[in-house]
C-alpha positions in Angstrom: 4.8 13.9 21.7 8.0 15.2 20.1 8.0 18.3 18.0 10.6 19.8 15.7 11.1 23.6 15.5 11.4 24.6 11.8 12.0 28.3 11.6 9.6 29.0 14.5 6.9 26.5 13.4 6.5 23.4 15.5 6.0 20.3 13.4 5.2 16.8 14.7 8.3 14.7 14.5 6.4 11.8 13.0 5.4 14.0 10.0 9.1 15.0 9.4 10.2 11.3 9.6 7.4 10.3 7.3 8.5 12.9 4.8 12.0 11.7 4.9 10.9 8.0 4.6 8.7 9.0 1.6 11.6 10.6 -0.2 13.8 7.6 0.5 11.1 5.2 -0.7 10.6 7.2 -3.9 14.3 6.9 -4.7 14.4 3.3 -3.8 11.2 2.5 -5.9 12.8 4.2 -8.9 16.0 2.1 -8.5 13.9 -1.1 -8.1 11.8 -0.3 -11.1 14.8 0.3 -13.3 16.5 -2.8 -12.2 13.5 -5.0 -13.0 13.0 -6.1 -9.4 9.2 -5.4 -9.6 8.9 -8.3 -12.1 9.3 -10.6 -9.2 6.8 -8.8 -6.9 3.2 -10.1 -6.8 1.5 -6.8 -5.8 3.6 -3.7 -6.3 1.3 -1.4 -4.3 1.4 -3.6 -1.2 5.1 -3.9 -1.6 5.6 -0.2 -1.8 3.4 0.4 1.3 5.3 -2.1 3.3 8.6 -0.6 2.1 7.4 2.8 3.3 6.3 1.5 6.7 9.7 -0.2 7.2 11.6 2.9 6.1 9.5 5.1 8.3 10.2 2.9 11.3 13.9 2.8 10.5 14.2 6.6 10.1 12.2 7.2 13.3 14.4 4.7 15.2 17.6 6.3 14.0 16.4 9.8 14.8 15.3 8.7 18.2 18.6 7.0 18.9 20.5 10.1 17.7 18.4 12.5 19.8 18.7 10.5 23.0 22.2 9.2 22.6 23.5 12.8 23.2 21.8 13.0 26.6 
C-alpha cells in the first residue's frame, strides 16, 4: 500500500487521491448545475457518485503513472 509523507505524517495515497477527486467533482458539479446540465439527468445523486468514482480512478491512474514513469 502506498503512503504519502505530509510533513512527517504518513497518509494513505487513496485518501489523498479521493480528496483531490472530491475537490474536482465539487467544482465540476457547480459548473454543471449552473449550466443547466442537471435538468437532463434522471437521478442527480447517482450521477454525482458515479462522477466521483470516475474522477477518483482518473486521479489515481494519473498519479500512479507519474510516480512510476520516473523510475
